[in-house]
C-alpha positions as CSV (number, residue, x, y, z in Angstrom):
1,M,85.0,13.3,-20.4
2,A,87.6,11.9,-18.0
3,K,86.8,14.5,-15.3
4,L,83.1,13.8,-15.8
5,L,83.6,10.1,-15.4
6,N,85.6,10.6,-12.2
7,K,82.5,12.2,-10.6
8,V,80.3,9.2,-11.2
9,K,80.3,5.6,-9.9
10,G,79.6,2.3,-11.5
11,D,80.8,0.7,-14.7
12,K,82.7,3.5,-16.6
13,A,82.2,1.6,-20.0
14,I,78.4,1.8,-19.6
15,W,78.6,5.5,-18.9
16,I,80.8,6.0,-22.0
17,V,78.4,4.0,-24.2
18,V,75.4,5.9,-22.9
19,L,77.0,9.2,-23.6
20,L,78.1,8.1,-27.1
21,L,74.6,6.9,-27.9
22,S,73.1,10.1,-26.6
23,F,75.5,12.2,-28.8
24,I,74.6,10.1,-31.8
25,S,70.9,10.5,-30.9
26,M,71.2,14.3,-31.1
27,L,72.8,14.2,-34.5
28,A,70.3,11.7,-35.9
29,V,67.2,13.4,-34.4
30,Y,68.2,16.8,-35.7
31,S,68.6,15.3,-39.2
32,S,65.5,13.1,-39.2
33,T,63.0,15.7,-38.0
34,G,63.3,18.1,-40.9
35,A,60.1,17.1,-42.6
36,L,58.2,16.9,-39.3
37,A,59.4,20.4,-38.4
38,Y,58.2,21.9,-41.7
39,S,54.7,20.2,-41.3
40,K,54.2,20.9,-37.6
41,Q,56.4,23.8,-36.6
42,A,56.5,26.0,-39.7
43,G,60.0,25.0,-40.6
44,N,61.6,25.5,-37.2
45,T,64.1,22.7,-37.4
46,E,65.6,23.6,-34.0
47,Y,62.3,22.9,-32.2
48,Y,62.5,19.1,-32.1
49,F,66.3,19.1,-31.6
50,L,66.0,21.4,-28.5
51,R,63.1,19.5,-27.1
52,H,64.9,16.2,-27.5
53,F,68.1,17.7,-26.0
54,S,66.1,18.8,-22.9
55,Y,64.6,15.3,-22.7
56,M,68.1,13.8,-23.0
57,I,69.6,16.0,-20.3
58,F,66.8,15.2,-17.9
59,G,67.1,11.5,-18.7
60,L,70.8,11.6,-17.9
61,L,70.0,13.4,-14.7
62,L,67.5,10.6,-13.8
63,M,70.2,8.1,-14.6
64,Y,72.7,9.8,-12.3
65,L,70.3,10.1,-9.4
66,S,69.0,6.6,-9.7
67,H,72.5,5.2,-9.7
68,L,73.2,6.9,-6.4
69,V,70.5,4.8,-4.7
70,N,71.5,1.4,-3.4
71,Y,69.8,-1.1,-5.7
72,T,68.3,-3.1,-2.8
73,F,66.1,-0.1,-2.1
74,Y,64.3,-0.7,-5.4
75,G,63.6,-4.3,-4.4
76,R,61.9,-3.3,-1.1
77,F,59.3,-1.2,-3.0
78,S,58.9,-3.3,-6.1
79,K,55.8,-5.1,-4.9
80,L,54.1,-1.8,-4.1
81,A,55.2,-0.4,-7.4
82,M,53.8,-3.4,-9.3
83,Y,50.4,-3.0,-7.7
84,A,50.5,0.7,-8.7
85,V,51.4,-0.1,-12.3
86,I,48.5,-2.4,-12.8
87,P,45.8,0.2,-12.2
88,L,47.7,2.6,-14.4
89,L,47.7,0.1,-17.3
90,V,44.0,-0.4,-16.8
91,Y,43.4,3.4,-17.0
92,T,45.5,3.5,-20.1
93,I,43.3,0.9,-21.9
94,F,40.1,2.9,-21.2
95,S,41.4,6.5,-21.1
96,G,44.8,6.5,-22.9
97,S,45.5,8.6,-25.9
98,S,45.5,6.8,-29.3
99,Y,48.6,6.6,-31.3
100,N,49.0,4.4,-34.4
101,E,45.6,2.8,-33.7
102,A,46.6,1.9,-30.2
103,S,45.8,3.4,-26.7
104,R,49.2,3.5,-25.2
105,W,49.8,7.0,-23.8
106,V,48.7,8.8,-20.7
107,M,48.8,12.6,-20.3
108,I,50.2,14.1,-17.1
109,P,47.8,17.0,-16.5
110,I,50.0,19.6,-14.8
111,L,53.2,19.0,-16.7
112,K,51.3,18.3,-20.0
113,L,53.6,15.4,-20.8
114,T,52.7,12.1,-22.3
115,I,54.1,8.9,-20.8
116,Q,53.8,5.3,-22.0
117,P,52.9,3.2,-19.0
118,S,54.3,0.1,-20.6
119,D,57.8,1.7,-20.2
120,I,57.2,1.9,-16.5
121,A,55.9,-1.7,-16.4
122,K,59.2,-2.9,-18.0
123,I,61.3,-1.6,-15.2
124,V,58.9,-2.4,-12.4
125,S,58.3,-6.0,-13.6
126,I,62.0,-6.7,-13.9
127,V,62.8,-5.4,-10.4
128,Y,59.7,-7.1,-9.0
129,L,60.5,-10.5,-10.6
130,A,64.2,-10.2,-9.5
131,F,63.2,-9.6,-5.9
132,Y,60.7,-12.4,-6.0
133,L,63.2,-14.9,-7.4
134,R,65.8,-14.0,-4.8
135,K,63.3,-14.1,-1.9
136,N,61.7,-17.4,-2.9
137,Q,64.7,-19.2,-4.2
138,D,64.1,-22.2,-1.9
139,I,60.6,-22.9,-3.3
140,L,61.1,-22.4,-7.0
141,D,61.2,-26.1,-7.5
142,D,57.5,-26.2,-6.6
143,F,55.4,-24.9,-9.5
144,K,52.3,-24.1,-7.5
145,K,54.0,-22.5,-4.5
146,G,57.0,-20.9,-6.1
147,I,56.2,-20.1,-9.8
148,L,52.4,-19.7,-10.1
149,P,52.0,-16.8,-7.7
150,V,54.4,-14.5,-9.6
151,A,53.2,-15.9,-13.0
152,I,49.7,-14.7,-12.2
153,V,50.9,-11.1,-11.4
154,L,53.0,-11.1,-14.6
155,A,50.1,-12.5,-16.6
156,I,47.9,-9.6,-15.5
157,V,50.5,-7.1,-16.7
158,I,50.8,-8.8,-20.1
159,L,47.0,-9.0,-20.5
160,L,46.9,-5.2,-20.0
161,I,49.7,-4.5,-22.4
162,F,49.6,-6.9,-25.4
163,P,46.1,-5.9,-26.8
164,A,47.6,-2.5,-27.7
165,N,51.3,-3.3,-27.9
166,L,52.1,-6.9,-28.8
167,S,55.8,-6.3,-29.5
168,T,56.4,-4.8,-26.0
169,A,54.5,-7.8,-24.4
170,I,56.7,-10.3,-26.3
171,L,59.8,-8.3,-25.3
172,M,58.8,-8.5,-21.7
173,I,57.9,-12.2,-21.8
174,A,61.3,-13.0,-23.4
175,T,63.1,-11.0,-20.7
176,W,61.2,-12.7,-17.9
177,A,62.0,-16.1,-19.5
178,V,65.7,-15.3,-19.4
179,M,65.5,-14.3,-15.8
180,F,63.6,-17.5,-14.9
181,F,66.3,-19.5,-16.7
182,V,69.2,-17.7,-14.9
183,S,67.5,-18.3,-11.6
184,Q,67.6,-22.0,-12.4
185,V,63.9,-22.6,-12.6
186,K,63.3,-26.1,-14.0
187,I,62.8,-26.4,-17.7
188,K,59.6,-28.3,-17.3
189,H,58.2,-25.4,-15.2
190,M,59.3,-22.9,-17.9
191,L,57.6,-25.1,-20.6
192,K,54.4,-25.0,-18.5
193,L,54.6,-21.2,-18.3
194,A,55.2,-21.0,-22.1
195,G,52.2,-23.2,-22.8
196,L,49.9,-21.2,-20.5
197,T,51.1,-17.9,-22.0
198,V,50.4,-19.0,-25.5
199,L,47.0,-20.3,-24.5
200,L,46.1,-17.1,-22.6
201,M,47.2,-14.8,-25.4
202,F,45.5,-16.9,-28.1
203,T,42.2,-16.9,-26.0
204,V,42.3,-13.1,-25.5
205,S,43.1,-12.6,-29.2
206,V,40.0,-14.6,-30.2
207,V,37.9,-12.6,-27.8
208,L,39.3,-9.3,-29.2
209,M,38.5,-10.4,-32.8
210,N,34.9,-11.2,-31.9
211,V,34.3,-8.1,-29.7
212,S,36.2,-5.3,-31.2
213,K,35.5,-4.1,-34.8
214,S,38.9,-2.5,-35.1
215,S,40.8,-5.3,-33.5
216,R,44.5,-5.0,-33.1
217,V,44.7,-8.7,-34.0
218,A,44.0,-7.8,-37.6
219,T,46.9,-5.3,-37.5
220,W,49.3,-7.9,-36.2
221,V,48.3,-10.4,-38.8
222,N,48.6,-7.8,-41.6
223,R,52.1,-6.8,-40.5
224,V,53.3,-10.5,-40.6
225,V,51.5,-11.2,-43.9
226,N,52.8,-8.0,-45.5
227,H,56.4,-8.8,-44.3
228,S,56.2,-12.2,-45.9
229,D,54.8,-10.8,-49.1
230,T,58.0,-9.3,-50.5
231,E,56.5,-8.5,-53.9
232,N,53.8,-6.2,-52.5
233,V,55.7,-2.9,-52.5
234,E,52.7,-0.8,-51.6
235,K,51.9,-2.6,-48.4
236,N,55.5,-2.8,-47.5
237,Y,56.1,0.9,-48.0
238,Q,57.9,1.5,-44.7
239,K,60.2,-1.5,-45.2
240,E,61.0,-0.6,-48.8
241,Q,61.9,3.0,-47.9
242,S,64.1,1.8,-45.1
243,K,65.9,-0.5,-47.4
244,I,66.4,2.4,-49.9
245,A,67.9,4.5,-47.1
246,I,70.3,1.8,-46.0
247,A,71.3,1.0,-49.6
248,S,71.9,4.7,-50.3
249,G,74.4,4.8,-47.5
250,Y,76.8,2.4,-49.1
251,P,79.8,2.6,-48.9
252,L,80.6,5.8,-46.8
253,G,77.2,7.4,-46.3
254,K,75.8,10.6,-47.7
255,G,77.1,12.7,-44.8
256,P,75.5,14.3,-41.7
257,G,72.2,15.9,-42.4
258,K,72.1,14.8,-46.0
259,S,69.5,12.0,-45.8
260,T,66.8,12.0,-48.5
261,Q,64.7,9.1,-47.2
262,R,63.8,11.0,-44.1
263,N,61.3,12.8,-46.3
264,F,59.6,9.5,-47.3
265,L,60.0,7.3,-44.2
266,P,57.2,7.4,-41.7
267,H,58.7,8.1,-38.2
268,P,62.3,8.3,-39.4
269,Y,63.2,9.9,-36.0
270,S,61.9,6.9,-33.9
271,D,61.1,3.5,-35.5
272,F,63.5,3.9,-38.5
273,I,66.2,6.1,-37.1
274,F,68.7,3.3,-37.6
275,A,68.1,3.5,-41.4
276,I,68.7,7.2,-41.4
277,I,72.0,6.7,-39.5
278,V,73.2,4.1,-42.0
279,E,72.1,6.4,-44.9
280,E,74.1,9.3,-43.6
281,Y,77.1,7.6,-42.0
282,G,77.3,4.4,-44.0
283,P,77.8,0.9,-42.9
284,I,80.5,2.2,-40.4
285,G,77.8,4.1,-38.6
286,G,75.5,1.1,-38.5
287,V,78.3,-1.2,-37.2
288,L,79.2,1.4,-34.6
289,I,75.7,1.3,-33.2
290,L,75.7,-2.5,-33.1
291,V,79.1,-2.6,-31.4
292,L,77.9,-0.2,-28.7
293,Y,74.9,-2.3,-27.8
294,M,77.2,-5.4,-27.8
295,V,79.4,-3.6,-25.3
296,L,76.4,-3.0,-23.2
297,L,75.5,-6.7,-23.4
298,Y,79.0,-7.7,-22.4
299,R,79.2,-5.2,-19.5
300,G,75.7,-6.1,-18.2
301,I,76.5,-9.8,-18.2
302,R,79.8,-9.0,-16.4
303,I,78.0,-7.1,-13.8
304,A,75.5,-9.9,-13.3
305,I,78.4,-12.4,-12.8
306,R,80.2,-10.2,-10.3
307,A,77.0,-9.0,-8.4
308,P,77.3,-9.4,-4.6
309,G,73.9,-11.2,-4.5
310,S,71.4,-13.0,-6.7
311,F,69.0,-10.0,-6.6
312,G,71.6,-7.8,-8.2
313,A,72.4,-10.5,-10.7
314,Y,68.8,-10.9,-11.8
315,I,68.3,-7.2,-12.1
316,A,71.4,-6.8,-14.2
317,I,70.4,-9.7,-16.5
318,G,66.8,-8.4,-16.9
319,I,67.7,-4.8,-17.7
320,T,70.6,-5.6,-20.0
321,F,68.6,-8.2,-21.9
322,I,65.5,-6.1,-22.5
323,I,67.4,-3.0,-23.7
324,V,69.7,-4.9,-26.0
325,L,66.9,-7.1,-27.4
326,Q,64.8,-4.0,-28.1
327,A,67.7,-2.5,-30.0
328,M,68.2,-5.7,-32.0
329,I,64.5,-5.7,-32.9
330,N,64.6,-2.1,-34.0
331,M,67.6,-2.7,-36.2
332,A,66.2,-5.9,-37.6
333,V,63.0,-4.1,-38.7
334,A,65.1,-1.3,-40.3
335,V,67.0,-3.8,-42.4
336,G,63.9,-5.8,-43.3
337,L,64.5,-8.9,-41.2
338,G,61.2,-8.6,-39.3
339,P,57.8,-7.0,-39.5
340,V,57.2,-3.4,-38.3
341,T,56.9,-3.4,-34.5
342,G,57.0,0.2,-33.4
343,Q,59.9,-0.4,-31.0
344,P,62.2,2.6,-30.7
345,L,66.0,2.4,-30.6
346,P,67.0,2.8,-26.9
347,L,68.7,6.0,-26.1
348,V,68.8,7.0,-29.8
349,S,65.2,7.4,-31.1
350,M,63.5,10.7,-30.3
351,G,61.2,10.5,-27.3
352,G,60.6,11.7,-23.8
353,S,59.3,8.9,-21.5
354,S,61.0,6.2,-23.4
355,F,64.4,7.9,-23.0
356,W,63.7,8.7,-19.3
357,F,62.8,5.2,-18.3
358,T,65.6,3.7,-20.2
359,S,67.9,6.1,-18.4
360,I,66.5,5.0,-15.0
361,S,67.0,1.4,-16.0
362,F,70.7,2.1,-16.7
363,G,70.9,4.0,-13.4
364,I,69.6,0.8,-11.5
365,L,72.1,-1.3,-13.4
366,L,74.9,1.1,-12.5
367,S,73.8,1.0,-8.9
368,V,74.5,-2.8,-8.9
369,S,77.9,-2.1,-10.5
370,K,78.6,0.6,-7.9
371,E,78.0,-1.8,-5.0
372,I,80.4,-4.3,-6.7
373,E,83.0,-1.6,-6.7
374,N,82.3,-0.7,-3.1
375,E,82.7,-4.3,-2.0
376,E,85.9,-4.8,-3.9
377,E,87.3,-1.6,-2.4
378,H,86.3,-2.7,1.0
379,S,88.0,-6.1,0.5
380,E,91.1,-4.3,-0.8
381,N,91.2,-2.1,2.3
382,Q,90.8,-5.1,4.5
383,V,93.7,-6.8,2.8
384,R,95.8,-3.6,3.0
385,R,95.0,-3.2,6.8
386,T,96.0,-6.9,7.4
387,E,99.3,-6.4,5.5
388,N,100.0,-3.2,7.4
389,R,99.2,-5.0,10.7
390,K,101.6,-7.8,9.8
391,T,104.3,-5.3,8.8
392,N,103.9,-3.4,12.1
393,I,104.1,-6.6,14.2
394,K,107.2,-7.7,12.3
395,K,108.8,-4.3,12.8
396,E,108.0,-4.4,16.5
397,D,109.6,-7.8,16.8
398,E,112.7,-6.5,15.1
399,D,112.9,-3.5,17.4
400,E,112.7,-5.8,20.4
401,Q,115.6,-7.9,19.1
């Protein structure tokens, strides 16, 4: 691993955490896809493992390539990318593939791969907002001129995502709020944005309830109500099976590949993969996952503090927060602290596009870290040259004497 890390740039701790999570992902996915393999692939348990492994390798390649690009490059094209994402989200609403009663997926015809446009929107919106905040830092005190223009663009994105994927919309809103806060936007402006957001989402929800017979609003309400109704085991089937998996892992776990709840949990390889990890590796496995994400949080904040400019700092904060918050939500759902959201565990859950776009996000974060290292190295070289120059002058003076 040391030789591999010497060939890459950026924060080495992040590289190590990403590789560790990817390794854990391979073990967990292979174990949790047994039932799926028997029902879909005639018992070929290697099929999903090899597919996930190929997705993971390609994702790490994307991460490597994206970290080589100077992060300022992403900012220059963020506006164009945002205007490209919005039509893609519109297309997804009307022509996307349905999954879990929601149209979230788009098929790439030639490659025959499905992608989730909301994953693209996460990255693009963070880079777009970071670039906007840096470019318009001087007028952020003016709500109409500084805040409203970008808020309208972000509102359009949310309106196109939340009817099919409320949890992702909330995740993105929370991340943007943190970025606004870090950029020192006035609290009163943030409260205005919060009020407008709630009003907008409430209005759209009411419209959806009156227009659509199979409204997603009913699904959201049912999930919250079912989560609150702890005595209704039948309606809380997923949550109860997840709790059984976690309880079964105490104190040392059943061992790799020995999970039994993978046969009863819906989507044990994505939404509830954390429960499978705890069942097989015990509380130690669960704590290890939590610690790895906390390391990512610490390193991401450290990069933001040391970033050479505000644009890099905003990107670092946005990417770090959205990934770690998504992980916390997934783990909270698995242990029964929140209603089912459908959010995968970043870099661990089985998936293609989700893993890829998370990898690209880390690549951009590492690009910021790489520039920090380059600036520090440049500063050290300048200090070294200055010291050598002083030494040479002193030596010349001594020779003259």
